[in-house]
Structure formats: C-alpha cells, structure tokens
N, C-alpha and C positions, 0 to 999 in steps of 0.2 A: 738884365734881359734873360729870359728863360727859353731854352730850346726844348721843344716838345719831343716826346718819345718817337713820334713819327718822323720828325726831322733827323734825330740821332740815328735811328735804325735805318732810315732811308740812305743817309750818307754812308753808314757802315756797309750796307749792301753794295753801294756803288764802289766803295774802296775795295771790296772783295773782287769785284769785276775788273777794277783797274789794275790789279796785280796779275791778271791772266795774260798769256801770250795771245798773239793775233788770232790764231785759229782755235783757241780754247773757249769753253763756256762752262757754266755751272748750272746744275738743275736747281729747281726751287728748293728741294729737300737739302741739297748741299749748302745753299745759301743760308737757309734756316738753321741748319746744324752749326755752321761756322760762326754764326752770330748769336746763337743761343736763343732764338725766337721760334715761335710756332710756325709751321708751314703756312697756316692761314694768314698770319700777320705778314710773313714774307711775301705771300701771294698778293696781298693788298698793296704792299709797297711796290712790288715789281710791276703790278698792273698800272699804278700811277706813273711810275718812271718810264714804262713802255709807252703809255698814252702820250706822255710829254716828249717822247723822242730821245730819251737818254739811253735807253737800253733796247736791244733787239731780241725778240723771243723767237726761237726756232723749235718747232714741234718734232716729235719722233724720237726714235731710240738714240740718236746722236744729237738730240735737241738740248736746249738750255737757254741761258741768258748770257749776253755779252754786251759790252758798251756799243752804242751805235755811232759814237764819235770817239776820237782819241781823248784820253783823260786830260791832256793839257789844253783841250778845247772846251772843257766843261767847267764853268765857273760856279762857285758855291752859291752866289746870289740867285742864279737860275734855278738851282736845285731846291733851295729853301723856298723860293716862290711857289714851286709846285707842291712841296710837302707841307707848307705852312697853311693853316686854316684861315689865312688872311685876318689874323687877330687884330692887327693895327687899325684896319678900317672899321672894325666893329668894336673897338676898345670902349668907346663911350656907351654903347648899347649894353655892354657887359656889366656895367657898374651903375645901374639905375636905382639900386636899393629896392624899396617896395613899390616904386613908381614905374610907369611905362617908359619914361625918358629921364635922362640925367638932369638934375636940377641946375647944373653948371654949363649947359650947352651955349649960353650966350656969352659967358666971360670966364672961361676956364684957364687957370694958370698951369694945370697939370698936363693938359693935352699937348701943348707945344713941346714940352720936355719929352714926353713919351714918343711923339712923332719925330723929334730931333734925334733921339737915341736910336730909333729904328732906322733913320736915314744914315746915321754914322755906321751902324752895323752893316746895313745893306751895301754901303760904299766900300767898306773894308772887305766884305765877302766878294765883291766884284773884282777884286785883285788876287783872289786865291783860286787856283784850279784844283780839280780833283787829283791831278797828278802830284800836287804838292802835299797831299795828305798821305801818300804812299811812302813808306820807308820807316826809318827809325824815328822814335819820338824826338830825339835831340835835333834831328835834321828839320822836322816839322816846326819845332819850337823856334829854331833860328829863322825860318821863313816867316813865321808869325811875328817875330820881333821887327822884321823889316816892314811888315804890313802895319804894325802899330804906329810907326813913324808916319805913314800915310794917313792913318786914322786921326792922329793929332792934327795934321794939316787940314783934313776935311772938317773936323770939329771946329777949328778956328774959323774956317770959311763960313760955316753955318752960323756961328755966333756973330760974325760980322754983318750978316744980312738982316 
C-alpha cells in the first residue's frame, strides 16, 4: 500500500498541532516551515482539514490553527479518508489500458485482494489516534506493534468470510 504525499503531509501537519498546548496555535507559515512544505501546499491541507472539522482556524494577529478535538479523539482512518483521493473506489477505472473500461470487470482476481488490503489498513488505522503519533519514535513503534496484532486478527476474519 502506498501513502500519498497529501496523506503524509496532512498527518504531519496534524501532529504539529497535536504537540501544542490548549491555548496555542500555529500560523500557516509556521506549519509550512516546520514541515518543509510550501505555504500554498500547507494552505490546501489545512483547508481540507478545517472543512472536515479536524482543525479550527482563527483569523487575526493572534490567529492560527489548532485542533478542534483532542488528539486522542482523532483516529487516523478518519483523517486518511479526508486526505485520500478515494483511490480504492476508482481502482479499476485507473487501470483500463487503452480501453475505456477494464477488461476484467466481470471476473477479476486482483480486485478482491486490493479491496481486502485496503480494509485491513483501514481497520488498523481505526485503532490509532493522532495522540499516539506524538512522541519519540520508539514509543510510536511500540504502539504500532500492538496494532499489528489486531491487524492479523482482522486479516484472518476477512479471509474466513
């Protein structure tokens, strides 16, 4: 599975906001600088995240962005759903070759694997909060290993159906 640049940078912007105190905020330029992206790109991401209700924007000299919910209430599957271009539902339309539609639409062995993998990833991300991404890498790795055990359980359930 591949994570898009939009998903990566969107998550990174949210992690920046998750490290702030309750009354703190970051300007668009501060977010862009901290993540090494252009202000235009940061602006697009923050617009999407604001529209989806993950961040709150305040105008003015003391304005900026902050999380609209606590970081432990924001699950990664929610964020990815907003930042993802919904590639899984358009997967078959993306690989039509020189034709208008995929030649395997009636009996494809690849589609169930792709959809199944997407469901496994979605289910794993449903157990990880934004708060769990904040901190030292070793701590995040430990949390992820706990999630992997859940992922194996979900994968087995999907295979059984």
